[in-house]
mmCIF file of the C-alpha atoms, coordinates in Angstrom:
data_MODEL
# 
_entry.id   MODEL 
# 
loop_
_atom_site.group_PDB 
_atom_site.id 
_atom_site.type_symbol 
_atom_site.label_atom_id 
_atom_site.label_alt_id 
_atom_site.label_comp_id 
_atom_site.label_asym_id 
_atom_site.label_entity_id 
_atom_site.label_seq_id 
_atom_site.pdbx_PDB_ins_code 
_atom_site.Cartn_x 
_atom_site.Cartn_y 
_atom_site.Cartn_z 
_atom_site.occupancy 
_atom_site.B_iso_or_equiv 
_atom_site.pdbx_formal_charge 
_atom_site.auth_seq_id 
_atom_site.auth_comp_id 
_atom_site.auth_asym_id 
_atom_site.auth_atom_id 
_atom_site.pdbx_PDB_model_num 
ATOM 1  C CA . MET A 1 1  ? 30.406 54.057 87.353 1.00 0.00 ? 1  MET A CA 1 
ATOM 2  C CA . ALA A 1 2  ? 28.018 54.889 84.536 1.00 0.00 ? 2  ALA A CA 1 
ATOM 3  C CA . GLU A 1 3  ? 25.152 52.543 83.853 1.00 0.00 ? 3  GLU A CA 1 
ATOM 4  C CA . ALA A 1 4  ? 25.941 50.316 80.866 1.00 0.00 ? 4  ALA A CA 1 
ATOM 5  C CA . SER A 1 5  ? 22.635 48.565 80.346 1.00 0.00 ? 5  SER A CA 1 
ATOM 6  C CA . SER A 1 6  ? 21.528 47.454 76.895 1.00 0.00 ? 6  SER A CA 1 
ATOM 7  C CA . ASP A 1 7  ? 18.168 49.221 77.284 1.00 0.00 ? 7  ASP A CA 1 
ATOM 8  C CA . ARG A 1 8  ? 19.709 52.619 78.005 1.00 0.00 ? 8  ARG A CA 1 
ATOM 9  C CA . GLN A 1 9  ? 22.391 52.456 75.338 1.00 0.00 ? 9  GLN A CA 1 
ATOM 10 C CA . THR A 1 10 ? 20.709 50.674 72.430 1.00 0.00 ? 10 THR A CA 1 
ATOM 11 C CA . GLY A 1 11 ? 17.011 51.264 72.954 1.00 0.00 ? 11 GLY A CA 1 
ATOM 12 C CA . GLY A 1 12 ? 16.423 47.662 74.043 1.00 0.00 ? 12 GLY A CA 1 
ATOM 13 C CA . ASN A 1 13 ? 18.217 45.971 71.130 1.00 0.00 ? 13 ASN A CA 1 
ATOM 14 C CA . THR A 1 14 ? 20.536 43.141 72.121 1.00 0.00 ? 14 THR A CA 1 
ATOM 15 C CA . PRO A 1 15 ? 23.777 43.524 70.158 1.00 0.00 ? 15 PRO A CA 1 
ATOM 16 C CA . THR A 1 16 ? 24.683 40.639 67.845 1.00 0.00 ? 16 THR A CA 1 
ATOM 17 C CA . PHE A 1 17 ? 28.315 41.688 67.381 1.00 0.00 ? 17 PHE A CA 1 
ATOM 18 C CA . ALA A 1 18 ? 30.981 42.566 69.943 1.00 0.00 ? 18 ALA A CA 1 
ATOM 19 C CA . VAL A 1 19 ? 34.251 44.338 69.183 1.00 0.00 ? 19 VAL A CA 1 
ATOM 20 C CA . LEU A 1 20 ? 36.970 43.896 71.798 1.00 0.00 ? 20 LEU A CA 1 
ATOM 21 C CA . GLY A 1 21 ? 39.140 46.994 71.900 1.00 0.00 ? 21 GLY A CA 1 
ATOM 22 C CA . ALA A 1 22 ? 37.991 50.616 71.739 1.00 0.00 ? 22 ALA A CA 1 
ATOM 23 C CA . GLY A 1 23 ? 40.889 52.162 69.852 1.00 0.00 ? 23 GLY A CA 1 
ATOM 24 C CA . SER A 1 24 ? 40.326 53.932 66.549 1.00 0.00 ? 24 SER A CA 1 
ATOM 25 C CA . TRP A 1 25 ? 40.083 50.717 64.505 1.00 0.00 ? 25 TRP A CA 1 
ATOM 26 C CA . GLY A 1 26 ? 37.783 48.903 66.955 1.00 0.00 ? 26 GLY A CA 1 
ATOM 27 C CA . THR A 1 27 ? 35.566 51.955 67.310 1.00 0.00 ? 27 THR A CA 1 
ATOM 28 C CA . ALA A 1 28 ? 35.255 52.399 63.531 1.00 0.00 ? 28 ALA A CA 1 
ATOM 29 C CA . LEU A 1 29 ? 34.479 48.683 63.094 1.00 0.00 ? 29 LEU A CA 1 
ATOM 30 C CA . ALA A 1 30 ? 31.796 48.734 65.809 1.00 0.00 ? 30 ALA A CA 1 
ATOM 31 C CA . MET A 1 31 ? 30.195 51.814 64.282 1.00 0.00 ? 31 MET A CA 1 
ATOM 32 C CA . GLN A 1 32 ? 30.057 50.159 60.866 1.00 0.00 ? 32 GLN A CA 1 
ATOM 33 C CA . LEU A 1 33 ? 28.543 46.999 62.378 1.00 0.00 ? 33 LEU A CA 1 
ATOM 34 C CA . VAL A 1 34 ? 25.764 49.148 63.879 1.00 0.00 ? 34 VAL A CA 1 
ATOM 35 C CA . ARG A 1 35 ? 25.098 50.661 60.470 1.00 0.00 ? 35 ARG A CA 1 
ATOM 36 C CA . VAL A 1 36 ? 24.688 47.250 58.806 1.00 0.00 ? 36 VAL A CA 1 
ATOM 37 C CA . SER A 1 37 ? 23.069 45.261 61.641 1.00 0.00 ? 37 SER A CA 1 
ATOM 38 C CA . GLY A 1 38 ? 21.343 47.826 63.854 1.00 0.00 ? 38 GLY A CA 1 
ATOM 39 C CA . SER A 1 39 ? 23.373 47.163 67.004 1.00 0.00 ? 39 SER A CA 1 
ATOM 40 C CA . ALA A 1 40 ? 26.840 46.258 68.254 1.00 0.00 ? 40 ALA A CA 1 
ATOM 41 C CA . LEU A 1 41 ? 28.824 46.252 71.477 1.00 0.00 ? 41 LEU A CA 1 
ATOM 42 C CA . LEU A 1 42 ? 32.193 47.983 71.893 1.00 0.00 ? 42 LEU A CA 1 
ATOM 43 C CA . TRP A 1 43 ? 34.327 46.752 74.796 1.00 0.00 ? 43 TRP A CA 1 
ATOM 44 C CA . SER A 1 44 ? 37.228 48.492 76.516 1.00 0.00 ? 44 SER A CA 1 
ATOM 45 C CA . TRP A 1 45 ? 39.078 47.342 79.603 1.00 0.00 ? 45 TRP A CA 1 
ATOM 46 C CA . GLU A 1 46 ? 39.243 50.928 80.916 1.00 0.00 ? 46 GLU A CA 1 
ATOM 47 C CA . GLN A 1 47 ? 36.086 51.829 82.844 1.00 0.00 ? 47 GLN A CA 1 
ATOM 48 C CA . ASP A 1 48 ? 36.932 55.552 82.751 1.00 0.00 ? 48 ASP A CA 1 
ATOM 49 C CA . HIS A 1 49 ? 37.189 55.410 78.953 1.00 0.00 ? 49 HIS A CA 1 
ATOM 50 C CA . VAL A 1 50 ? 33.849 53.598 78.709 1.00 0.00 ? 50 VAL A CA 1 
ATOM 51 C CA . ASP A 1 51 ? 32.212 56.097 81.064 1.00 0.00 ? 51 ASP A CA 1 
ATOM 52 C CA . ASP A 1 52 ? 33.494 58.984 78.943 1.00 0.00 ? 52 ASP A CA 1 
ATOM 53 C CA . MET A 1 53 ? 32.244 57.368 75.719 1.00 0.00 ? 53 MET A CA 1 
ATOM 54 C CA . ILE A 1 54 ? 28.808 56.730 77.282 1.00 0.00 ? 54 ILE A CA 1 
ATOM 55 C CA . GLU A 1 55 ? 28.568 60.324 78.487 1.00 0.00 ? 55 GLU A CA 1 
ATOM 56 C CA . HIS A 1 56 ? 29.699 61.971 75.244 1.00 0.00 ? 56 HIS A CA 1 
ATOM 57 C CA . ARG A 1 57 ? 28.590 59.318 72.680 1.00 0.00 ? 57 ARG A CA 1 
ATOM 58 C CA . VAL A 1 58 ? 31.958 59.652 70.912 1.00 0.00 ? 58 VAL A CA 1 
ATOM 59 C CA . ASN A 1 59 ? 35.427 58.147 71.413 1.00 0.00 ? 59 ASN A CA 1 
ATOM 60 C CA . ARG A 1 60 ? 37.136 61.439 72.256 1.00 0.00 ? 60 ARG A CA 1 
ATOM 61 C CA . GLN A 1 61 ? 40.486 59.716 72.777 1.00 0.00 ? 61 GLN A CA 1 
ATOM 62 C CA . PHE A 1 62 ? 40.807 57.850 69.462 1.00 0.00 ? 62 PHE A CA 1 
ATOM 63 C CA . LEU A 1 63 ? 38.087 58.991 67.023 1.00 0.00 ? 63 LEU A CA 1 
ATOM 64 C CA . PRO A 1 64 ? 36.794 62.363 68.242 1.00 0.00 ? 64 PRO A CA 1 
ATOM 65 C CA . GLU A 1 65 ? 35.218 63.503 64.973 1.00 0.00 ? 65 GLU A CA 1 
ATOM 66 C CA . ALA A 1 66 ? 32.864 60.504 64.640 1.00 0.00 ? 66 ALA A CA 1 
ATOM 67 C CA . PRO A 1 67 ? 29.794 60.506 66.939 1.00 0.00 ? 67 PRO A CA 1 
ATOM 68 C CA . PHE A 1 68 ? 28.352 57.103 67.776 1.00 0.00 ? 68 PHE A CA 1 
ATOM 69 C CA . PRO A 1 69 ? 25.296 55.880 65.904 1.00 0.00 ? 69 PRO A CA 1 
ATOM 70 C CA . ASP A 1 70 ? 22.234 54.791 67.856 1.00 0.00 ? 70 ASP A CA 1 
ATOM 71 C CA . GLY A 1 71 ? 22.536 51.093 68.631 1.00 0.00 ? 71 GLY A CA 1 
ATOM 72 C CA . LEU A 1 72 ? 26.144 51.130 69.867 1.00 0.00 ? 72 LEU A CA 1 
ATOM 73 C CA . LYS A 1 73 ? 26.459 49.713 73.386 1.00 0.00 ? 73 LYS A CA 1 
ATOM 74 C CA . LEU A 1 74 ? 29.615 50.294 75.432 1.00 0.00 ? 74 LEU A CA 1 
ATOM 75 C CA . GLU A 1 75 ? 30.929 47.910 78.070 1.00 0.00 ? 75 GLU A CA 1 
ATOM 76 C CA . SER A 1 76 ? 34.016 47.333 80.232 1.00 0.00 ? 76 SER A CA 1 
ATOM 77 C CA . SER A 1 77 ? 33.062 43.948 81.702 1.00 0.00 ? 77 SER A CA 1 
ATOM 78 C CA . LEU A 1 78 ? 33.836 40.810 79.743 1.00 0.00 ? 78 LEU A CA 1 
ATOM 79 C CA . GLN A 1 79 ? 31.302 38.924 81.882 1.00 0.00 ? 79 GLN A CA 1 
ATOM 80 C CA . SER A 1 80 ? 28.556 41.134 80.405 1.00 0.00 ? 80 SER A CA 1 
ATOM 81 C CA . ILE A 1 81 ? 29.348 40.099 76.849 1.00 0.00 ? 81 ILE A CA 1 
# 
């Protein structure tokens, strides 16, 4: 399991917004929230999907042409939100 800490993924910023669902719409919304607020969290129930997005900094499954902005944290645990 890839480390999903706030410090590693967002440079220490605690996200103010969380988007539940890492499909194309949820990913695009989370990316826009980062652009306007500086940080956001994108949640997916699939740990493998989250691990892949952390490793590649893009949602290769649903939005492969849009790399993640700095400040986007990825998570698969609802308890962490």
